PyMOL Python script that loads the backbone (N, CA, C, O; Angstrom):
from pymol import cmd

cmd.read_pdbstr("""\
ATOM      1  N   MET A   1     -81.202  88.849  54.125  1.00  0.00           N
ATOM      2  CA  MET A   1     -80.826  87.478  53.827  1.00  0.00           C
ATOM      3  C   MET A   1     -81.986  86.553  54.179  1.00  0.00           C
ATOM      4  O   MET A   1     -82.893  86.907  54.931  1.00  0.00           O
ATOM      5  N   ALA A   2     -81.922  85.399  53.626  1.00  0.00           N
ATOM      6  CA  ALA A   2     -83.001  84.425  53.819  1.00  0.00           C
ATOM      7  C   ALA A   2     -82.822  83.627  55.103  1.00  0.00           C
ATOM      8  O   ALA A   2     -81.707  83.330  55.533  1.00  0.00           O
ATOM      9  N   ALA A   3     -83.955  83.293  55.695  1.00  0.00           N
ATOM     10  CA  ALA A   3     -83.961  82.369  56.825  1.00  0.00           C
ATOM     11  C   ALA A   3     -83.920  80.962  56.255  1.00  0.00           C
ATOM     12  O   ALA A   3     -84.693  80.620  55.360  1.00  0.00           O
ATOM     13  N   ARG A   4     -83.033  80.170  56.768  1.00  0.00           N
ATOM     14  CA  ARG A   4     -82.912  78.800  56.266  1.00  0.00           C
ATOM     15  C   ARG A   4     -83.464  77.833  57.285  1.00  0.00           C
ATOM     16  O   ARG A   4     -83.328  78.105  58.478  1.00  0.00           O
ATOM     17  N   PRO A   5     -84.060  76.755  56.921  1.00  0.00           N
ATOM     18  CA  PRO A   5     -84.142  76.150  55.596  1.00  0.00           C
ATOM     19  C   PRO A   5     -85.359  76.577  54.785  1.00  0.00           C
ATOM     20  O   PRO A   5     -85.583  76.023  53.708  1.00  0.00           O
ATOM     21  N   SER A   6     -86.153  77.534  55.252  1.00  0.00           N
ATOM     22  CA  SER A   6     -87.375  77.909  54.529  1.00  0.00           C
ATOM     23  C   SER A   6     -87.088  78.804  53.321  1.00  0.00           C
ATOM     24  O   SER A   6     -87.882  78.856  52.382  1.00  0.00           O
ATOM     25  N   TRP A   7     -85.952  79.507  53.348  1.00  0.00           N
ATOM     26  CA  TRP A   7     -85.589  80.448  52.283  1.00  0.00           C
ATOM     27  C   TRP A   7     -86.659  81.522  52.126  1.00  0.00           C
ATOM     28  O   TRP A   7     -87.052  81.875  51.014  1.00  0.00           O
ATOM     29  N   ARG A   8     -87.119  82.034  53.267  1.00  0.00           N
ATOM     30  CA  ARG A   8     -88.054  83.154  53.282  1.00  0.00           C
ATOM     31  C   ARG A   8     -87.321  84.353  53.869  1.00  0.00           C
ATOM     32  O   ARG A   8     -86.395  84.200  54.665  1.00  0.00           O
ATOM     33  N   CYS A   9     -87.740  85.533  53.472  1.00  0.00           N
ATOM     34  CA  CYS A   9     -87.106  86.772  53.933  1.00  0.00           C
ATOM     35  C   CYS A   9     -87.266  86.902  55.445  1.00  0.00           C
ATOM     36  O   CYS A   9     -88.354  86.688  55.981  1.00  0.00           O
ATOM     37  N   ARG A  10     -86.194  87.249  56.119  1.00  0.00           N
ATOM     38  CA  ARG A  10     -86.229  87.430  57.578  1.00  0.00           C
ATOM     39  C   ARG A  10     -86.978  88.697  57.978  1.00  0.00           C
ATOM     40  O   ARG A  10     -87.403  88.827  59.126  1.00  0.00           O
ATOM     41  N   VAL A  11     -87.141  89.628  57.049  1.00  0.00           N
ATOM     42  CA  VAL A  11     -87.811  90.892  57.351  1.00  0.00           C
ATOM     43  C   VAL A  11     -89.304  90.810  57.071  1.00  0.00           C
ATOM     44  O   VAL A  11     -90.119  91.116  57.940  1.00  0.00           O
ATOM     45  N   CYS A  12     -89.670  90.391  55.841  1.00  0.00           N
ATOM     46  CA  CYS A  12     -91.086  90.441  55.448  1.00  0.00           C
ATOM     47  C   CYS A  12     -91.756  89.068  55.367  1.00  0.00           C
ATOM     48  O   CYS A  12     -92.982  88.986  55.296  1.00  0.00           O
ATOM     49  N   GLY A  13     -90.975  88.000  55.378  1.00  0.00           N
ATOM     50  CA  GLY A  13     -91.538  86.659  55.341  1.00  0.00           C
ATOM     51  C   GLY A  13     -91.873  86.147  53.957  1.00  0.00           C
ATOM     52  O   GLY A  13     -92.341  85.016  53.819  1.00  0.00           O
ATOM     53  N   ALA A  14     -91.646  86.948  52.924  1.00  0.00           N
ATOM     54  CA  ALA A  14     -91.915  86.518  51.550  1.00  0.00           C
ATOM     55  C   ALA A  14     -90.809  85.580  51.075  1.00  0.00           C
ATOM     56  O   ALA A  14     -89.732  85.513  51.668  1.00  0.00           O
ATOM     57  N   ALA A  15     -91.097  84.859  49.995  1.00  0.00           N
ATOM     58  CA  ALA A  15     -90.077  83.989  49.396  1.00  0.00           C
ATOM     59  C   ALA A  15     -88.867  84.845  49.017  1.00  0.00           C
ATOM     60  O   ALA A  15     -88.998  85.877  48.359  1.00  0.00           O
ATOM     61  N   TRP A  16     -87.695  84.394  49.447  1.00  0.00           N
ATOM     62  CA  TRP A  16     -86.464  85.137  49.166  1.00  0.00           C
ATOM     63  C   TRP A  16     -85.898  84.718  47.823  1.00  0.00           C
ATOM     64  O   TRP A  16     -85.909  83.524  47.523  1.00  0.00           O
ATOM     65  N   PRO A  17     -85.404  85.631  46.996  1.00  0.00           N
ATOM     66  CA  PRO A  17     -85.286  87.054  47.236  1.00  0.00           C
ATOM     67  C   PRO A  17     -86.592  87.792  46.932  1.00  0.00           C
ATOM     68  O   PRO A  17     -87.113  87.729  45.819  1.00  0.00           O
ATOM     69  N   CYS A  18     -87.099  88.482  47.931  1.00  0.00           N
ATOM     70  CA  CYS A  18     -88.312  89.290  47.791  1.00  0.00           C
ATOM     71  C   CYS A  18     -87.952  90.581  47.038  1.00  0.00           C
ATOM     72  O   CYS A  18     -86.782  90.821  46.742  1.00  0.00           O
ATOM     73  N   SER A  19     -88.924  91.380  46.740  1.00  0.00           N
ATOM     74  CA  SER A  19     -88.673  92.619  45.979  1.00  0.00           C
ATOM     75  C   SER A  19     -87.643  93.533  46.650  1.00  0.00           C
ATOM     76  O   SER A  19     -86.733  94.009  45.971  1.00  0.00           O
ATOM     77  N   PRO A  20     -87.753  93.793  47.956  1.00  0.00           N
ATOM     78  CA  PRO A  20     -86.726  94.636  48.581  1.00  0.00           C
ATOM     79  C   PRO A  20     -85.324  94.008  48.509  1.00  0.00           C
ATOM     80  O   PRO A  20     -84.337  94.717  48.312  1.00  0.00           O
ATOM     81  N   ALA A  21     -85.237  92.694  48.667  1.00  0.00           N
ATOM     82  CA  ALA A  21     -83.931  92.027  48.582  1.00  0.00           C
ATOM     83  C   ALA A  21     -83.373  92.130  47.170  1.00  0.00           C
ATOM     84  O   ALA A  21     -82.174  92.344  46.989  1.00  0.00           O
ATOM     85  N   ARG A  22     -84.232  91.981  46.175  1.00  0.00           N
ATOM     86  CA  ARG A  22     -83.784  92.102  44.780  1.00  0.00           C
ATOM     87  C   ARG A  22     -83.241  93.496  44.503  1.00  0.00           C
ATOM     88  O   ARG A  22     -82.193  93.648  43.875  1.00  0.00           O
ATOM     89  N   LEU A  23     -83.954  94.507  44.969  1.00  0.00           N
ATOM     90  CA  LEU A  23     -83.479  95.880  44.768  1.00  0.00           C
ATOM     91  C   LEU A  23     -82.139  96.107  45.460  1.00  0.00           C
ATOM     92  O   LEU A  23     -81.239  96.729  44.896  1.00  0.00           O
ATOM     93  N   ALA A  24     -82.012  95.602  46.675  1.00  0.00           N
ATOM     94  CA  ALA A  24     -80.752  95.748  47.404  1.00  0.00           C
ATOM     95  C   ALA A  24     -79.605  95.034  46.686  1.00  0.00           C
ATOM     96  O   ALA A  24     -78.500  95.566  46.584  1.00  0.00           O
ATOM     97  N   LEU A  25     -79.877  93.830  46.192  1.00  0.00           N
ATOM     98  CA  LEU A  25     -78.845  93.076  45.470  1.00  0.00           C
ATOM     99  C   LEU A  25     -78.452  93.775  44.170  1.00  0.00           C
ATOM    100  O   LEU A  25     -77.270  93.842  43.834  1.00  0.00           O
ATOM    101  N   LEU A  26     -79.434  94.292  43.442  1.00  0.00           N
ATOM    102  CA  LEU A  26     -79.126  95.017  42.206  1.00  0.00           C
ATOM    103  C   LEU A  26     -78.280  96.246  42.500  1.00  0.00           C
ATOM    104  O   LEU A  26     -77.377  96.574  41.730  1.00  0.00           O
ATOM    105  N   GLY A  27     -78.557  96.923  43.598  1.00  0.00           N
ATOM    106  CA  GLY A  27     -77.744  98.069  43.983  1.00  0.00           C
ATOM    107  C   GLY A  27     -76.335  97.669  44.378  1.00  0.00           C
ATOM    108  O   GLY A  27     -75.360  98.307  43.982  1.00  0.00           O
ATOM    109  N   GLU A  28     -76.241  96.619  45.154  1.00  0.00           N
ATOM    110  CA  GLU A  28     -74.931  96.152  45.626  1.00  0.00           C
ATOM    111  C   GLU A  28     -74.056  95.667  44.478  1.00  0.00           C
ATOM    112  O   GLU A  28     -72.846  95.892  44.477  1.00  0.00           O
ATOM    113  N   TYR A  29     -74.664  95.006  43.508  1.00  0.00           N
ATOM    114  CA  TYR A  29     -73.925  94.442  42.377  1.00  0.00           C
ATOM    115  C   TYR A  29     -74.130  95.267  41.100  1.00  0.00           C
ATOM    116  O   TYR A  29     -74.031  94.739  39.992  1.00  0.00           O
ATOM    117  N   ARG A  30     -74.414  96.549  41.261  1.00  0.00           N
ATOM    118  CA  ARG A  30     -74.724  97.436  40.144  1.00  0.00           C
ATOM    119  C   ARG A  30     -73.700  97.350  39.010  1.00  0.00           C
ATOM    120  O   ARG A  30     -74.067  97.370  37.835  1.00  0.00           O
ATOM    121  N   GLU A  31     -72.451  97.257  39.356  1.00  0.00           N
ATOM    122  CA  GLU A  31     -71.380  97.225  38.358  1.00  0.00           C
ATOM    123  C   GLU A  31     -70.891  95.810  38.046  1.00  0.00           C
ATOM    124  O   GLU A  31     -69.917  95.645  37.312  1.00  0.00           O
ATOM    125  N   ASP A  32     -71.545  94.798  38.589  1.00  0.00           N
ATOM    126  CA  ASP A  32     -71.048  93.424  38.428  1.00  0.00           C
ATOM    127  C   ASP A  32     -72.202  92.427  38.313  1.00  0.00           C
ATOM    128  O   ASP A  32     -72.435  91.632  39.223  1.00  0.00           O
ATOM    129  N   ARG A  33     -72.914  92.474  37.199  1.00  0.00           N
ATOM    130  CA  ARG A  33     -74.065  91.582  37.004  1.00  0.00           C
ATOM    131  C   ARG A  33     -73.630  90.122  37.029  1.00  0.00           C
ATOM    132  O   ARG A  33     -74.347  89.279  37.567  1.00  0.00           O
ATOM    133  N   ILE A  34     -72.466  89.804  36.456  1.00  0.00           N
ATOM    134  CA  ILE A  34     -71.971  88.420  36.471  1.00  0.00           C
ATOM    135  C   ILE A  34     -71.724  87.970  37.911  1.00  0.00           C
ATOM    136  O   ILE A  34     -72.067  86.847  38.279  1.00  0.00           O
ATOM    137  N   GLY A  35     -71.137  88.832  38.713  1.00  0.00           N
ATOM    138  CA  GLY A  35     -70.919  88.515  40.123  1.00  0.00           C
ATOM    139  C   GLY A  35     -72.223  88.245  40.848  1.00  0.00           C
ATOM    140  O   GLY A  35     -72.302  87.336  41.675  1.00  0.00           O
ATOM    141  N   LEU A  36     -73.253  89.033  40.540  1.00  0.00           N
ATOM    142  CA  LEU A  36     -74.570  88.828  41.139  1.00  0.00           C
ATOM    143  C   LEU A  36     -75.113  87.461  40.757  1.00  0.00           C
ATOM    144  O   LEU A  36     -75.625  86.735  41.609  1.00  0.00           O
ATOM    145  N   LEU A  37     -75.005  87.106  39.494  1.00  0.00           N
ATOM    146  CA  LEU A  37     -75.517  85.811  39.040  1.00  0.00           C
ATOM    147  C   LEU A  37     -74.745  84.646  39.656  1.00  0.00           C
ATOM    148  O   LEU A  37     -75.337  83.616  39.979  1.00  0.00           O
ATOM    149  N   VAL A  38     -73.447  84.796  39.820  1.00  0.00           N
ATOM    150  CA  VAL A  38     -72.645  83.747  40.471  1.00  0.00           C
ATOM    151  C   VAL A  38     -73.082  83.596  41.929  1.00  0.00           C
ATOM    152  O   VAL A  38     -73.256  82.479  42.417  1.00  0.00           O
ATOM    153  N   TYR A  39     -73.258  84.720  42.619  1.00  0.00           N
ATOM    154  CA  TYR A  39     -73.701  84.700  44.013  1.00  0.00           C
ATOM    155  C   TYR A  39     -75.065  84.014  44.128  1.00  0.00           C
ATOM    156  O   TYR A  39     -75.265  83.150  44.982  1.00  0.00           O
ATOM    157  N   LEU A  40     -75.997  84.409  43.261  1.00  0.00           N
ATOM    158  CA  LEU A  40     -77.337  83.829  43.303  1.00  0.00           C
ATOM    159  C   LEU A  40     -77.328  82.350  42.933  1.00  0.00           C
ATOM    160  O   LEU A  40     -78.089  81.568  43.504  1.00  0.00           O
ATOM    161  N   ALA A  41     -76.482  81.955  41.990  1.00  0.00           N
ATOM    162  CA  ALA A  41     -76.387  80.544  41.612  1.00  0.00           C
ATOM    163  C   ALA A  41     -75.853  79.712  42.778  1.00  0.00           C
ATOM    164  O   ALA A  41     -76.281  78.576  42.980  1.00  0.00           O
ATOM    165  N   THR A  42     -74.930  80.273  43.537  1.00  0.00           N
ATOM    166  CA  THR A  42     -74.403  79.585  44.716  1.00  0.00           C
ATOM    167  C   THR A  42     -75.512  79.388  45.754  1.00  0.00           C
ATOM    168  O   THR A  42     -75.647  78.313  46.339  1.00  0.00           O
ATOM    169  N   LEU A  43     -76.300  80.439  45.971  1.00  0.00           N
ATOM    170  CA  LEU A  43     -77.414  80.326  46.913  1.00  0.00           C
ATOM    171  C   LEU A  43     -78.489  79.374  46.392  1.00  0.00           C
ATOM    172  O   LEU A  43     -79.096  78.640  47.172  1.00  0.00           O
ATOM    173  N   LEU A  44     -78.727  79.382  45.094  1.00  0.00           N
ATOM    174  CA  LEU A  44     -79.681  78.450  44.487  1.00  0.00           C
ATOM    175  C   LEU A  44     -79.269  77.015  44.774  1.00  0.00           C
ATOM    176  O   LEU A  44     -80.106  76.181  45.120  1.00  0.00           O
ATOM    177  N   ASP A  45     -77.994  76.730  44.633  1.00  0.00           N
ATOM    178  CA  ASP A  45     -77.500  75.376  44.897  1.00  0.00           C
ATOM    179  C   ASP A  45     -77.727  74.998  46.360  1.00  0.00           C
ATOM    180  O   ASP A  45     -78.107  73.865  46.654  1.00  0.00           O
ATOM    181  N   GLU A  46     -77.499  75.935  47.272  1.00  0.00           N
ATOM    182  CA  GLU A  46     -77.744  75.672  48.693  1.00  0.00           C
ATOM    183  C   GLU A  46     -79.235  75.468  48.958  1.00  0.00           C
ATOM    184  O   GLU A  46     -79.623  74.570  49.705  1.00  0.00           O
ATOM    185  N   ALA A  47     -80.069  76.308  48.340  1.00  0.00           N
ATOM    186  CA  ALA A  47     -81.515  76.212  48.542  1.00  0.00           C
ATOM    187  C   ALA A  47     -82.070  74.907  47.986  1.00  0.00           C
ATOM    188  O   ALA A  47     -83.028  74.360  48.532  1.00  0.00           O
ATOM    189  N   ALA A  48     -81.480  74.404  46.910  1.00  0.00           N
ATOM    190  CA  ALA A  48     -81.964  73.161  46.306  1.00  0.00           C
ATOM    191  C   ALA A  48     -81.845  71.991  47.277  1.00  0.00           C
ATOM    192  O   ALA A  48     -82.579  71.010  47.157  1.00  0.00           O
ATOM    193  N   GLY A  49     -80.937  72.087  48.227  1.00  0.00           N
ATOM    194  CA  GLY A  49     -80.821  71.053  49.249  1.00  0.00           C
ATOM    195  C   GLY A  49     -81.920  71.133  50.300  1.00  0.00           C
ATOM    196  O   GLY A  49     -82.185  70.164  51.011  1.00  0.00           O
ATOM    197  N   ASP A  50     -82.558  72.300  50.392  1.00  0.00           N
ATOM    198  CA  ASP A  50     -83.590  72.526  51.404  1.00  0.00           C
ATOM    199  C   ASP A  50     -85.011  72.514  50.844  1.00  0.00           C
ATOM    200  O   ASP A  50     -85.957  72.181  51.558  1.00  0.00           O
ATOM    201  N   ILE A  51     -85.164  72.875  49.572  1.00  0.00           N
ATOM    202  CA  ILE A  51     -86.484  73.075  48.977  1.00  0.00           C
ATOM    203  C   ILE A  51     -86.606  72.242  47.706  1.00  0.00           C
ATOM    204  O   ILE A  51     -85.656  72.134  46.930  1.00  0.00           O
ATOM    205  N   GLU A  52     -87.781  71.654  47.499  1.00  0.00           N
ATOM    206  CA  GLU A  52     -88.058  70.895  46.271  1.00  0.00           C
ATOM    207  C   GLU A  52     -88.320  71.844  45.105  1.00  0.00           C
ATOM    208  O   GLU A  52     -88.700  72.997  45.313  1.00  0.00           O
ATOM    209  N   GLY A  53     -88.117  71.363  43.880  1.00  0.00           N
ATOM    210  CA  GLY A  53     -88.507  72.124  42.695  1.00  0.00           C
ATOM    211  C   GLY A  53     -87.426  73.034  42.155  1.00  0.00           C
ATOM    212  O   GLY A  53     -87.579  74.256  42.180  1.00  0.00           O
ATOM    213  N   ARG A  54     -86.334  72.463  41.666  1.00  0.00           N
ATOM    214  CA  ARG A  54     -85.204  73.249  41.168  1.00  0.00           C
ATOM    215  C   ARG A  54     -85.603  74.209  40.038  1.00  0.00           C
ATOM    216  O   ARG A  54     -85.067  75.314  39.957  1.00  0.00           O
ATOM    217  N   ASP A  55     -86.537  73.802  39.164  1.00  0.00           N
ATOM    218  CA  ASP A  55     -86.962  74.689  38.074  1.00  0.00           C
ATOM    219  C   ASP A  55     -87.584  75.964  38.623  1.00  0.00           C
ATOM    220  O   ASP A  55     -87.272  77.060  38.157  1.00  0.00           O
ATOM    221  N   ARG A  56     -88.460  75.828  39.609  1.00  0.00           N
ATOM    222  CA  ARG A  56     -89.069  77.003  40.227  1.00  0.00           C
ATOM    223  C   ARG A  56     -88.009  77.843  40.935  1.00  0.00           C
ATOM    224  O   ARG A  56     -88.068  79.072  40.921  1.00  0.00           O
ATOM    225  N   LEU A  57     -87.056  77.179  41.545  1.00  0.00           N
ATOM    226  CA  LEU A  57     -85.995  77.908  42.239  1.00  0.00           C
ATOM    227  C   LEU A  57     -85.138  78.698  41.257  1.00  0.00           C
ATOM    228  O   LEU A  57     -84.696  79.804  41.571  1.00  0.00           O
ATOM    229  N   THR A  58     -84.900  78.147  40.081  1.00  0.00           N
ATOM    230  CA  THR A  58     -84.114  78.861  39.071  1.00  0.00           C
ATOM    231  C   THR A  58     -84.807  80.168  38.715  1.00  0.00           C
ATOM    232  O   THR A  58     -84.160  81.213  38.642  1.00  0.00           O
ATOM    233  N   ASP A  59     -86.114  80.119  38.495  1.00  0.00           N
ATOM    234  CA  ASP A  59     -86.855  81.351  38.208  1.00  0.00           C
ATOM    235  C   ASP A  59     -86.761  82.315  39.388  1.00  0.00           C
ATOM    236  O   ASP A  59     -86.529  83.511  39.213  1.00  0.00           O
ATOM    237  N   ARG A  60     -86.941  81.786  40.565  1.00  0.00           N
ATOM    238  CA  ARG A  60     -86.952  82.600  41.777  1.00  0.00           C
ATOM    239  C   ARG A  60     -85.597  83.238  42.059  1.00  0.00           C
ATOM    240  O   ARG A  60     -85.538  84.396  42.474  1.00  0.00           O
ATOM    241  N   PHE A  61     -84.512  82.505  41.842  1.00  0.00           N
ATOM    242  CA  PHE A  61     -83.185  82.990  42.205  1.00  0.00           C
ATOM    243  C   PHE A  61     -82.447  83.678  41.066  1.00  0.00           C
ATOM    244  O   PHE A  61     -81.692  84.617  41.317  1.00  0.00           O
ATOM    245  N   LEU A  62     -82.638  83.244  39.821  1.00  0.00           N
ATOM    246  CA  LEU A  62     -81.779  83.732  38.745  1.00  0.00           C
ATOM    247  C   LEU A  62     -82.474  84.530  37.652  1.00  0.00           C
ATOM    248  O   LEU A  62     -81.949  85.556  37.219  1.00  0.00           O
ATOM    249  N   THR A  63     -83.622  84.096  37.202  1.00  0.00           N
ATOM    250  CA  THR A  63     -84.227  84.686  36.017  1.00  0.00           C
ATOM    251  C   THR A  63     -84.414  86.192  36.158  1.00  0.00           C
ATOM    252  O   THR A  63     -84.161  86.930  35.205  1.00  0.00           O
ATOM    253  N   TRP A  64     -84.843  86.658  37.302  1.00  0.00           N
ATOM    254  CA  TRP A  64     -85.092  88.090  37.506  1.00  0.00           C
ATOM    255  C   TRP A  64     -83.822  88.921  37.375  1.00  0.00           C
ATOM    256  O   TRP A  64     -83.895  90.104  37.042  1.00  0.00           O
ATOM    257  N   ALA A  65     -82.659  88.323  37.630  1.00  0.00           N
ATOM    258  CA  ALA A  65     -81.408  89.078  37.702  1.00  0.00           C
ATOM    259  C   ALA A  65     -80.675  89.177  36.360  1.00  0.00           C
ATOM    260  O   ALA A  65     -79.679  89.891  36.247  1.00  0.00           O
ATOM    261  N   ARG A  66     -81.159  88.474  35.368  1.00  0.00           N
ATOM    262  CA  ARG A  66     -80.496  88.520  34.069  1.00  0.00           C
ATOM    263  C   ARG A  66     -80.659  89.909  33.448  1.00  0.00           C
ATOM    264  O   ARG A  66     -81.681  90.571  33.629  1.00  0.00           O
ATOM    265  N   ALA A  67     -79.642  90.327  32.721  1.00  0.00           N
ATOM    266  CA  ALA A  67     -79.704  91.624  32.039  1.00  0.00           C
ATOM    267  C   ALA A  67     -80.803  91.616  31.001  1.00  0.00           C
ATOM    268  O   ALA A  67     -81.037  90.607  30.335  1.00  0.00           O
ATOM    269  N   ARG A  68     -81.475  92.742  30.867  1.00  0.00           N
ATOM    270  CA  ARG A  68     -82.565  92.849  29.889  1.00  0.00           C
ATOM    271  C   ARG A  68     -82.200  93.747  28.771  1.00  0.00           C
ATOM    272  O   ARG A  68     -82.999  93.953  27.857  1.00  0.00           O
TER     273      ARG A  68
END
""", "prot")
cmd.dss("prot")
cmd.show_as("cartoon", "prot")
cmd.util.cbc("prot")
cmd.orient("prot")
């Protein structure tokens, strides 16, 4: 999970969700991509209160998780 209000990974210090967090989330929500996107959108909304740049946050929190 992310350290708040910086929204950086508590393990590696990278911008959350970092690669390991993304893999873990994809595994956890393997059968529920919509649930994953709802969860990430909720966190995006929380992060927007702490970090500037909602467009960048959308890419960071949601774009990677969309089905391909």
